[in-house]
DRENPA-412684 format. One record per residue (C-alpha): x, y, z; residue number from 0; residue in one letter. Coordinates in steps of 0.5 Angstrom, whole numbers, plus 2048, in hexadecimal, padded with zeros to 3 digits. Layout:
<sites>
X  Y  Z  NUM  a
...
</sites>
This chain:
<sites>
830  80B  808  0  m
835  80C  803  1  s
83B  80E  804  2  e
841  813  800  3  i
848  813  800  4  s
84D  819  800  5  l
854  819  7FF  6  n
858  81D  804  7  l
85F  820  804  8  e
861  820  80B  9  t
866  827  80C  10  r
86B  829  812  11  k
86A  830  810  12  d
864  834  813  13  t
862  83B  814  14  g
85E  840  811  15  k
864  842  80B  16  e
864  83A  80A  17  i
85C  839  809  18  s
85C  840  805  19  r
861  83D  800  20  r
85E  836  800  21  l
857  83A  7FF  22  r
85A  83D  7F9  23  r
85C  837  7F6  24  e
855  834  7F6  25  g
856  82F  7FC  26  r
853  831  803  27  l
856  830  80A  28  p
853  82B  80F  29  g
855  828  816  30  i
853  820  817  31  f
851  81F  81E  32  y
852  819  822  33  f
850  817  829  34  h
856  816  82D  35  g
85B  817  827  36  a
85F  81C  824  37  e
85C  821  820  38  n
85E  820  818  39  i
85E  827  813  40  p
85C  825  80C  41  f
859  829  806  42  s
854  826  801  43  v
853  828  7FA  44  n
84C  82E  7FA  45  k
84A  82A  7F3  46  k
84A  823  7F7  47  e
847  826  7FD  48  l
841  829  7F9  49  s
83E  822  7F8  50  t
83E  822  800  51  l
83A  828  800  52  l
835  825  7FC  53  g
834  820  7FE  54  s
830  81D  805  55  e
835  818  807  56  s
837  818  80E  57  g
83C  813  80E  58  l
843  814  80A  59  l
848  810  809  60  n
84F  815  808  61  v
855  812  805  62  i
85C  815  807  63  f
862  816  803  64  d
85E  810  7FE  65  g
860  80B  803  66  k
85C  80B  80B  67  d
855  80B  80B  68  q
850  80E  810  69  k
849  80E  811  70  k
847  815  814  71  c
841  81A  814  72  v
841  821  812  73  v
842  825  819  74  r
842  82C  816  75  e
842  830  810  76  i
844  838  810  77  q
841  83C  80A  78  f
843  843  808  79  n
83D  847  80B  80  p
83E  84B  804  81  l
83F  846  7FF  82  t
83C  840  802  83  n
842  83D  800  84  a
845  837  805  85  p
84B  839  809  86  i
84D  834  80D  87  h
84B  82D  80F  88  i
84B  829  815  89  d
84A  821  815  90  l
849  81D  81B  91  l
84C  815  81B  92  g
847  810  81D  93  i
846  809  81F  94  t
841  805  81C  95  l
83F  801  823  96  t
83E  808  826  97  e
838  80C  826  98  k
839  813  824  99  i
835  81A  824  100  n
834  81D  81D  101  v
82F  822  819  102  m
82A  81E  815  103  v
827  823  80F  104  p
81F  823  810  105  i
81A  822  809  106  q
813  824  809  107  l
80F  820  805  108  i
808  821  802  109  g
804  827  802  110  v
800  829  809  111  p
7F9  82A  808  112  n
7F8  830  80B  113  g
7FD  833  805  114  v
7F9  82F  800  115  k
7F2  830  803  116  n
7F2  836  808  117  e
7F7  83B  805  118  g
7FD  83A  80B  119  g
803  83B  80A  120  i
809  835  80C  121  l
80E  837  810  122  q
814  833  810  123  h
819  835  817  124  h
81D  82F  818  125  a
821  82D  811  126  r
825  828  816  127  e
826  825  81C  128  i
82B  822  821  129  e
82A  819  822  130  v
82E  814  825  131  e
830  80D  821  132  c
835  809  81F  133  l
839  80C  819  134  p
836  806  814  135  t
82F  809  817  136  n
830  810  815  137  i
829  811  810  138  p
82B  815  80B  139  e
825  81A  80C  140  h
81E  819  810  141  i
817  81A  80D  142  e
811  81D  810  143  i
80B  81D  80D  144  d
806  824  80E  145  v
801  822  809  146  t
7FC  822  80F  147  e
7FE  828  812  148  l
7F8  82D  812  149  n
7F9  834  814  150  i
7FC  835  81B  151  g
7FE  82E  81B  152  d
806  82D  81D  153  s
80B  827  81C  154  i
810  826  823  155  h
817  822  824  156  a
813  81E  829  157  s
80E  81B  823  158  s
815  818  81E  159  i
816  811  81F  160  s
81C  80E  81B  161  v
81E  808  81C  162  d
825  806  820  163  k
826  80E  820  164  v
825  812  826  165  k
821  819  826  166  i
826  81D  82A  167  l
822  824  829  168  a
81D  826  82E  169  d
816  823  82D  170  d
813  82A  82D  171  d
816  82D  827  172  m
812  82F  821  173  v
814  82C  81A  174  i
80F  82F  816  175  a
808  832  816  176  n
802  834  813  177  v
802  83B  814  178  g
7FB  840  812  179  a
7FB  844  80C  180  p
7FE  84B  80C  181  r
7F8  850  80B  182  i
7F9  856  807  183  v
7F6  85C  809  184  e
7F5  861  803  185  e
7F6  867  803  186  e
7F0  86C  803  187  v
7F0  871  7FE  188  p
7F0  879  800  189  v
7EC  87D  7FC  190  t
7EE  884  7FB  191  i
7E9  88A  7FB  192  g
7EA  890  7F5  193  e
7ED  894  7FA  194  e
7F2  88F  7FC  195  e
7F4  88D  7F5  196  e
7FB  88F  7F3  197  e
7FC  895  7EF  198  g
7F6  899  7F3  199  a
7F6  8A0  7F5  200  e
7F7  8A1  7FC  201  p
7F2  8A4  800  202  e
7F3  8AB  801  203  v
7F2  8AE  808  204  v
7F0  8B6  809  205  g
7EF  8BB  803  206  k
7F2  8BD  7FE  207  s
7F6  8C4  7FC  208  e
7F0  8C5  7F8  209  e
7EC  8C4  7FD  210  e
7EF  8C7  803  211  s
7EF  8CD  7FF  212  e
</sites>
């Protein structure tokens, strides 16, 4: 498992105005939590944080003010609902000898038989799954081979097995399945009769003036 280091700057001031100012300066506000200890407000460079967002690593090595190092995992990242840009991050301090619960990405490997030979559709329902393990055993991702799936087949959480890792999701949670191909009904063209053609004279009911005279 790879490990990423982040440089954090502690801060005393908190609040919405401070958070807005930090974001304008290219930094992201955050809180470091650790069981039994006081929470530590901090800020991190947005560009440096982008390395974390593009990685699957679960374990972080954070350095406070260039000197104090701690191990942690990402507890939560909040995003702007309109721009999808990160606006706040929470980190959870850990002890390497204590098990923790974390979310791990799921990667599907291969092309299902039901897709390749039967025209089915692969549906990936669960993109990540919760696990329990020691911090040093956090997998970067969990690979699941889907090549043997036929139309109607599914893979559930109960079928996932990872060494030194306990899967916490419900056994019946669907990870992926192959559905039947969608059938699109063709519209039957309607033949318009001569009397219904555009621009046709309307039928005159009754007699004309000349006929009635």
